[in-house]
Structure formats: structure tokens, C-alpha cells
C-alpha positions in Angstrom: 79.2 75.1 85.9 76.8 77.3 84.0 79.5 79.9 82.9 77.5 82.9 84.2 79.6 86.0 84.8 81.4 85.7 88.0 80.5 82.1 88.8 83.3 80.0 90.0 84.2 76.3 90.3 87.2 75.0 92.1 88.6 71.7 90.8 91.1 69.4 92.5 93.6 67.1 90.9 92.7 67.7 87.3 94.1 65.0 85.1 97.0 66.2 82.9 97.4 69.4 84.9 100.4 69.9 87.3 98.5 72.4 89.5 96.9 71.1 92.7 93.8 73.1 92.1 92.2 74.9 89.1 89.7 77.7 89.6 87.3 78.1 86.7 85.7 81.5 86.3 82.5 82.1 84.4 82.8 85.0 81.9 79.3 85.0 80.5 78.6 85.0 76.7 81.6 85.6 74.5 79.9 88.4 72.6 79.2 90.2 75.9 82.8 89.9 77.1 84.6 93.2 77.0 86.2 95.9 79.1 83.1 96.3 81.4 83.1 92.5 82.0 86.8 92.6 83.0 86.0 95.5 85.4 83.1 93.5 86.9 85.3 90.5 87.4 87.9 92.7 89.1 85.5 94.4 91.4 83.8 91.2 92.4 87.2 89.7 93.3 86.7 86.8 90.9 90.4 85.9 90.9 89.9 85.3 94.6 91.8 82.4 96.2 88.6 80.8 97.5 90.2 80.4 100.9 92.1 77.5 99.6 95.5 78.5 100.9 97.0 79.0 97.4 100.3 81.0 97.6 100.9 80.8 93.8 98.6 81.4 90.9 98.8 81.4 87.1 96.1 83.5 85.4 94.9 82.8 81.9 92.6 85.9 81.4 95.3 87.7 79.4 94.7 85.1 76.6 91.1 86.3 76.2 90.2 88.8 73.5 89.0 92.1 74.9 88.1 94.5 72.1 90.4 97.6 71.7 92.6 96.5 74.6 96.2 95.1 74.4 98.1 92.6 76.5 99.5 95.3 78.7 96.1 96.5 79.7 94.9 93.0 80.5 98.0 92.3 82.6 97.5 95.6 84.4 93.9 94.7 85.2 95.0 91.2 86.5 97.6 92.7 88.8 95.1 95.2 90.1 92.6 92.4 90.7 95.1 90.3 92.6 96.0 93.4 94.7 92.3 94.1 95.4 91.5 90.6 96.6 94.7 90.2 98.8 94.5 93.7 100.5 94.1 93.5 104.2 94.4 96.3 106.8 95.3 95.0 110.2 98.0 97.5 111.1 96.0 98.7 114.1 95.1 95.2 115.4 97.1 93.8 118.2 96.8 90.3 116.8 97.5 90.3 113.1 95.6 88.0 110.7 97.5 85.1 109.3 99.4 86.1 106.1 97.2 85.1 103.1 98.7 87.0 100.3 99.6 85.4 97.0 103.4 85.2 96.8 103.6 84.5 93.0 101.2 85.5 90.3 102.1 84.4 86.8 100.1 85.6 83.7 100.0 83.2 80.8 100.8 84.8 77.4 98.8 83.9 74.3 102.0 84.2 72.2 105.6 85.1 72.7 105.1 88.5 71.1 102.7 89.4 73.9 105.3 88.6 76.6 106.9 92.1 76.6 103.6 93.9 76.8 102.4 91.6 79.6 105.6 92.3 81.6 105.1 96.1 81.0 101.5 95.8 82.1 102.5 93.8 85.2 105.0 96.5 86.2 102.5 99.3 85.6 99.8 97.3 87.6 102.2 96.7 90.4 103.1 100.4 90.6 99.5 101.4 90.6 98.6 98.8 93.1 101.3 100.0 95.5 99.9 103.5 95.3 96.4 102.3 95.8 97.5 100.2 98.8 99.2 103.2 100.4 96.1 105.4 99.8 93.9 102.7 101.4 96.2 102.3 104.3 96.3 106.1 104.9 92.5 106.2 104.6 92.1 103.4 107.1 94.4 104.9 109.7 92.6 106.7 112.6 92.9 110.6 112.6 95.1 110.6 115.7 97.7 108.5 113.7 97.3 109.9 110.2 97.9 113.5 111.1 99.1 116.2 108.7 102.6 115.7 110.1 102.3 111.9 109.4 101.2 112.6 105.9 104.1 115.1 105.4 106.6 112.5 106.7 105.1 109.8 104.4 105.4 112.2 101.4 109.1 113.0 102.2 109.9 109.3 102.6 108.3 108.6 99.2 110.2 111.5 97.7 113.5 110.1 98.9 112.7 106.5 97.8 111.6 107.5 94.3 113.8 110.6 93.9 110.9 113.0 93.7 110.9 116.7 94.8 108.7 117.1 97.8 107.8 120.5 99.4 105.9 120.5 102.7 104.0 123.7 103.2 103.3 125.0 106.7 100.1 126.7 107.7 101.5 130.2 107.0 102.6 129.1 103.5 99.1 127.8 102.8 97.6 131.0 103.9 99.8 133.0 101.5 98.5 130.8 98.7 94.9 131.7 99.7 94.1 128.5 101.4 93.4 130.0 104.8 89.8 128.7 104.8 91.2 125.2 105.2 92.3 126.0 108.7 89.1 127.4 110.0 
């Protein structure tokens, strides 16, 4: 493996390692590794599962030094990367694809003092990922399903679930606010 940014190598039955498979990910030169490199890894889906059927993963990226970023930020990025690579929209398909999502994702801590920050980052990343998934799902729905009424109902459900105040405005309410041009 040359170690170039984004290159991967899947190893099987590594001596001294309990895992069935180990995915090595090239990060490029250490001096070039930073926030932009983490973003590139995330957008390229480098924590992909390589179609190997893995349901559990332990990620060690959080142990890497990223200038001016703490453990919580790294954990948040890892959770978002996992959400990106496991996202599938097949709600409108009559035959659903086989479930391929990771069931467990663990993030290794460099030290015990990072554990709290990693947990906070994972919670934040999970919340952001849930919002991104909902937004993606809504964007992928056809217009005859994702109507203004559907969006309003979805908002009300979210409000109930998360104890948020939600006010749905009708067309006449929007016109009073000067948004009449939205309806032409």
C-alpha cells in the first residue's frame, strides 16, 4: 500500500488482531494531514465497508492529530462519514435493497481523558446525521408525495417528538407576511 490519500487495503485474518478484517486507509503525508484531509476522506467515503458485509466497525481516526481540532470534532466527523456511506434511499422501490448498514460503530480513544469528548462528538454527529438523513429523504421523495401538507405533517411530528414549538402557516398567513409571490 502506498499510503496515498484515500487509498485502501483490506486485510484478512491479521495475526494478533481479533477482528476478521482490517481496512487500512491511506492518509497521505503526515504534514499534509489536517481538517481538509479529513473532509476529503469523508466525502470520498473512505470509511466505506468495501462491500465486505461488516456490520460492526472500530475506527481509529480519532487518535490522529488534526491541528486545532479536538476529539469531539473528530468523533463528529467519523459519525457523519459513517452516515454518508451507509445512506440509502429505497423508500419508493417495491423491492427494498438488502440491509447493509453498520449496526455498531466504535471509535477508539487515544486516552481516557478523550472518552467524554468522543462520546459528546458521537452524540452531536448522530443528531446532525439524523437531520441530514431526513433532509436527504425529503429531497429524494417525488413532488406528488412530498407536498406542502406532507412537509407540514413531518414538521409537526418532529415538534412533538423533540418538544419543539411548530407553527404551520396557511397560504393566507403567508400572504399577510408578504410572501404572496411564493404562490404565483
